[in-house]
ZAMARGU-4260 file (C-alpha; in steps of 0.2 Angstrom, whole numbers, plus 5000, padded with zeros to 4 digits):
<rodrens>
0) 4744/4259/4432 | 4756/4257/4416 | 4761/4279/4423 | 4765/4274/4440 | 4776/4259/4433
5) 4783/4272/4420 | 4786/4284/4434 | 4796/4272/4446 | 4817/4273/4447 | 4826/4263/4438
10) 4841/4253/4445 | 4855/4244/4438 | 4860/4225/4446 | 4876/4232/4454 | 4865/4249/4461
15) 4853/4238/4468 | 4866/4224/4477 | 4874/4240/4483 | 4859/4248/4490 | 4855/4231/4500
20) 4874/4231/4507 | 4874/4249/4513 | 4856/4246/4522 | 4862/4228/4530 | 4881/4238/4536
25) 4872/4251/4544 | 4860/4239/4552 | 4872/4227/4558 | 4888/4238/4564 | 4893/4223/4576
30) 4884/4208/4580 | 4886/4192/4593 | 4881/4176/4583 | 4878/4159/4595 | 4876/4141/4582
35) 4885/4128/4578 | 4899/4126/4566 | 4894/4116/4548 | 4904/4115/4534 | 4922/4122/4536
40) 4935/4123/4521 | 4952/4132/4524 | 4959/4137/4507 | 4978/4138/4502 | 4975/4158/4504
45) 4974/4158/4524 | 4956/4164/4525 | 4942/4153/4533 | 4925/4151/4526 | 4913/4141/4537
50) 4895/4139/4540 | 4883/4143/4555 | 4866/4136/4560 | 4854/4133/4568 | 4836/4118/4566
55) 4830/4133/4554 | 4845/4144/4545 | 4862/4146/4538 | 4875/4158/4539 | 4889/4161/4531
60) 4905/4166/4538 | 4922/4173/4534 | 4939/4173/4542 | 4952/4183/4535 | 4968/4178/4536
65) 4977/4190/4548 | 4961/4190/4558 | 4963/4176/4570 | 4979/4166/4578 | 4975/4158/4594
70) 4955/4155/4589 | 4956/4143/4575 | 4961/4127/4586 | 4944/4123/4591 | 4935/4128/4574
75) 4929/4110/4572 | 4913/4104/4563 | 4898/4100/4576 | 4906/4112/4589 | 4894/4126/4594
80) 4903/4143/4595 | 4900/4161/4597 | 4904/4172/4582 | 4908/4193/4585 | 4909/4201/4568
85) 4899/4211/4556 | 4885/4207/4543 | 4890/4211/4526 | 4883/4207/4506 | 4891/4195/4494
90) 4886/4203/4479 | 4893/4189/4466 | 4881/4177/4472 | 4867/4188/4481 | 4868/4181/4499
95) 4871/4190/4517 | 4887/4184/4525 | 4897/4188/4543 | 4914/4192/4543 | 4920/4186/4559
100) 4932/4197/4570 | 4933/4185/4587 | 4928/4168/4592 | 4924/4159/4606 | 4919/4141/4610
105) 4898/4141/4617 | 4896/4138/4633 | 4908/4136/4651 | 4910/4120/4647 | 4919/4122/4631
110) 4929/4135/4638 | 4936/4126/4649 | 4940/4111/4640 | 4951/4122/4628 | 4958/4130/4644
115) 4963/4115/4649 | 4971/4110/4631 | 4983/4126/4631 | 4988/4122/4648 | 4995/4105/4646
120) 5000/4113/4632 | 5014/4125/4641 | 5015/4112/4654 | 5025/4102/4641 | 5033/4117/4634
125) 5040/4120/4653 | 5035/4139/4653 | 5026/4136/4669 | 5042/4130/4677 | 5048/4139/4694
130) 5067/4138/4686 | 5059/4153/4673 | 5052/4164/4685 | 5061/4180/4688 | 5064/4188/4707
135) 5053/4203/4708 | 5064/4219/4715 | 5063/4225/4731 | 5061/4242/4729 | 5056/4247/4711
140) 5057/4264/4705 | 5046/4263/4690 | 5032/4251/4690 | 5022/4248/4672 | 5003/4244/4673
145) 4993/4236/4661 | 4973/4238/4662 | 4960/4248/4657 | 4962/4267/4661 | 4941/4268/4663
150) 4939/4254/4677 | 4941/4256/4695 | 4957/4244/4695 | 4970/4256/4690 | 4963/4269/4705
155) 4965/4254/4717 | 4983/4250/4714 | 4988/4267/4714 | 4979/4272/4732 | 4987/4257/4740
160) 5003/4259/4731 | 5003/4279/4740 | 4996/4269/4755 | 5013/4259/4755 | 5026/4269/4747
165) 5023/4280/4733 | 5034/4275/4719 | 5031/4281/4698 | 5019/4273/4689 | 5016/4271/4669
170) 4998/4265/4664 | 4998/4256/4647 | 4980/4259/4645 | 4972/4240/4635 | 4955/4235/4634
175) 4953/4220/4645 | 4941/4209/4636 | 4936/4208/4618 | 4941/4208/4601 | 4959/4217/4600
180) 4961/4213/4619 | 4974/4199/4618 | 4984/4209/4605 | 4986/4224/4616 | 4990/4215/4631
185) 5005/4209/4620 | 5008/4226/4614 | 5009/4235/4630 | 5022/4221/4638 | 5033/4221/4622
190) 5033/4240/4623 | 5037/4242/4641 | 5052/4229/4638 | 5057/4240/4624 | 5058/4256/4637
195) 5075/4263/4634 | 5079/4260/4618 | 5065/4268/4606 | 5058/4280/4623 | 5065/4292/4636
200) 5055/4285/4648 | 5066/4274/4661 | 5061/4256/4656 | 5050/4250/4672 | 5058/4237/4687
205) 5042/4228/4687 | 5025/4226/4677 | 5006/4222/4684 | 4996/4215/4673 | 4977/4218/4680
210) 4959/4218/4678 | 4943/4215/4687 | 4933/4199/4690 | 4923/4191/4677 | 4916/4176/4669
215) 4927/4164/4660 | 4922/4171/4643 | 4925/4188/4650 | 4943/4184/4657 | 4949/4174/4641
220) 4962/4186/4634 | 4974/4179/4647 | 4971/4164/4639 | 4977/4167/4624 | 4993/4161/4617
225) 4999/4174/4611 | 4997/4181/4630 | 5005/4168/4637 | 5022/4168/4626 | 5021/4187/4630
230) 5022/4185/4647 | 5037/4172/4646 | 5046/4182/4634 | 5047/4197/4645 | 5064/4201/4652
235) 5054/4211/4665 | 5048/4203/4681 | 5026/4201/4679 | 5014/4201/4692 | 4998/4194/4685
240) 4981/4198/4694 | 4968/4195/4684 | 4950/4193/4694 | 4944/4191/4710 | 4954/4175/4720
245) 4945/4162/4715 | 4946/4168/4698 | 4962/4156/4687 | 4970/4161/4672 | 4984/4154/4663
250) 4992/4170/4663 | 4996/4166/4681 | 5004/4150/4679 | 5017/4161/4667 | 5019/4176/4677
255) 5033/4177/4691 | 5020/4179/4704 | 5001/4179/4705 | 4992/4193/4716 | 4974/4186/4721
260) 4968/4204/4715 | 4976/4221/4709 | 4977/4228/4728 | 4985/4213/4731 | 4998/4215/4717
265) 5000/4232/4723 | 5007/4223/4742 | 5018/4213/4733 | 5026/4226/4721 | 5033/4236/4737
270) 5036/4236/4755 | 5026/4245/4766 | 5036/4262/4772 | 5033/4258/4788 | 5038/4243/4791
275) 5054/4249/4781 | 5057/4262/4793 | 5056/4252/4808 | 5068/4239/4801 | 5079/4255/4796
280) 5078/4263/4814 | 5082/4243/4821 | 5097/4240/4810 | 5102/4258/4815 | 5103/4255/4832
285) 5113/4236/4831 | 5124/4246/4820 | 5127/4260/4838 | 5129/4245/4848 | 5141/4237/4837
290) 5151/4252/4836 | 5148/4254/4854 | 5156/4237/4858 | 5170/4240/4845 | 5174/4258/4855
295) 5172/4249/4871 | 5185/4237/4866 | 5197/4248/4858 | 5198/4259/4874 | 5203/4243/4883
300) 5215/4238/4873 | 5225/4255/4873 | 5222/4255/4892 | 5233/4237/4889 | 5247/4247/4881
305) 5247/4261/4893 | 5251/4249/4908 | 5264/4241/4895 | 5273/4257/4892 | 5278/4260/4910
310) 5286/4242/4908 | 5294/4246/4894 | 5302/4264/4900 | 5308/4252/4915 | 5316/4239/4903
315) 5322/4255/4890 | 5333/4262/4906 | 5347/4247/4906 | 5351/4251/4889 | 5352/4267/4891
320) 5366/4265/4905 | 5373/4253/4895 | 5373/4268/4881 | 5380/4280/4889 | 5395/4268/4896
325) 5400/4266/4879 | 5400/4282/4872 | 5412/4288/4887 | 5421/4273/4881 | 5420/4273/4864
330) 5435/4286/4859 | 5450/4273/4869 | 5444/4260/4860 | 5442/4267/4841 | 5461/4274/4846
335) 5467/4255/4851 | 5458/4250/4834 | 5468/4261/4825 | 5485/4259/4834 | 5484/4239/4828
340) 5479/4244/4811 | 5494/4255/4810 | 5508/4243/4814 | 5498/4229/4801 | 5503/4241/4788
345) 5520/4246/4796 | 5523/4227/4795 | 5518/4224/4776 | 5531/4239/4774 | 5519/4241/4759
350) 5529/4257/4755 | 5543/4248/4748 | 5535/4236/4734 | 5540/4239/4715 | 5523/4240/4706
355) 5532/4237/4690 | 5540/4220/4696 | 5523/4216/4702 | 5513/4219/4686 | 5525/4211/4676
360) 5524/4195/4690 | 5504/4194/4686 | 5506/4193/4667 | 5517/4181/4666 | 5508/4171/4676
365) 5492/4174/4666 | 5503/4167/4650 | 5509/4151/4661 | 5492/4149/4669 | 5485/4149/4647
370) 5495/4137/4644 | 5490/4126/4657 | 5470/4126/4652 | 5473/4121/4633 | 5484/4107/4638
375) 5470/4103/4651 | 5454/4103/4638 | 5465/4092/4623 | 5470/4081/4640 | 5449/4079/4643
380) 5447/4078/4625 | 5457/4064/4623 | 5453/4052/4637 | 5433/4056/4630 | 5437/4050/4613
385) 5447/4035/4622 | 5430/4032/4632 | 5419/4033/4620 | 5429/4021/4608 | 5429/4009/4623
390) 5412/4012/4628 | 5406/4008/4610 | 5418/3991/4608 | 5410/3986/4626 | 5392/3990/4618
395) 5398/3979/4601 | 5404/3964/4614 | 5388/3966/4623 | 5374/3965/4609 | 5383/3948/4601
400) 5385/3942/4615 | 5368/3943/4623 | 5354/3930/4626 | 5342/3941/4617 | 5350/3935/4601
405) 5346/3916/4604 | 5329/3922/4608 | 5326/3929/4593 | 5331/3913/4582 | 5316/3905/4592
410) 5324/3899/4609 | 5316/3903/4624 | 5319/3908/4646 | 5311/3897/4658 | 5309/3903/4675
415) 5301/3901/4691 | 5290/3916/4700 | 5308/3921/4711 | 5316/3923/4692 | 5328/3908/4696
420) 5332/3897/4677 | 5321/3881/4675 | 5334/3868/4668 | 5325/3851/4671 | 5308/3842/4673
425) 5309/3840/4692 | 5313/3861/4693 | 5297/3864/4685 | 5286/3853/4694 | 5291/3861/4710
430) 5289/3878/4705 | 5272/3875/4699 | 5271/3892/4691 | 5281/3897/4676 | 5290/3913/4668
435) 5292/3909/4648 | 5303/3923/4642 | 5303/3924/4621 | 5310/3938/4610 | 5297/3951/4613
440) 5285/3945/4628 | 5284/3936/4644 | 5269/3924/4647 | 5265/3914/4666 | 5259/3897/4664
445) 5253/3886/4676 | 5263/3866/4679 | 5251/3853/4680 | 5257/3835/4681 | 5246/3821/4672
450) 5251/3804/4683
</rodrens>
């Protein structure tokens, strides 16, 4: 017996701890645990520590700081939750714990309560307002689809687009439920919006976010705050097509258009080719009719002008006749005009004018005009000086004799409404309303007589 014990392999404490850790982590790679929240600790490090329990057992849990963003809001002691994560050991205290990757409220009721809470929050922020929603492009060249490549949803969208009006489609494959779903959807929305700056591919004109039906828990990724804010901030219009017609998620309220199914989203995205052709043919027919009417109207106008031209020819014939008569008479008229001009020149006898005497006379007259001009200027200056002196004297006299000098010494002038002077009590009583002028102001008063 002692030999058997002696032959047993010897382990250090750390080796035992590591062996147990490997065994547990290999056995429980990922687990889903339901339980009631017990003690919760939120130290300044940003990590969260809590216990999950039922009527018989207790499980320690830890959420690392950067793991969860939105789900922390329903971590309240006593609430029932579902935690998704992996089991590991903490050798420092010889215990095992759950490293949590994702958390959900347990049961439809708890999820619906959280759904309503978030909905009210976004409503208050105005993220669901119609004024924020963008119009869908009439004929998008490129459509971006955010969904799982493994499901039937993408094929349904492609098939419906092919039937209506084939377009270029870019798929950004994402998990549509589970731990990383919300973050991956956000990355897809932001990624499509950054096309053109980082990627060579053309930025989509429209996005479709879609997945098939499922329970409230299955569709929960599309109720996460990071997804709602990514949709609200998207510069590209978004159609949401999550679940079946009766399913509703928060992304449906914030998206620019909500489709009841992924197939319906494809129908909203593009018009039907047959209808487009019918509309084009209809417009072409209307354009042809319009052009024909314009041509007919132009022909009618030309015909009317042709008829008018006959009358114009008749009217012009009169002027042509007048022109012919004038051409015949013009030489005689011109000769008569020239003869009159010759006679006038002869009478003036311009050939006998002495050019030098003419220039001397002009210069003498200019000198005389300069003298007169100087005399006139001096005369005007003298007159203005006398008038200015006289005006200044009048102003001083007016200022010294003005009644306002009397008012300035504390007197006043009383007038009636017609500005007649009031010099006695009787006139004041008859006027009833008086205007009293002081040095700088006027005062309206009413006369009252006490018997």
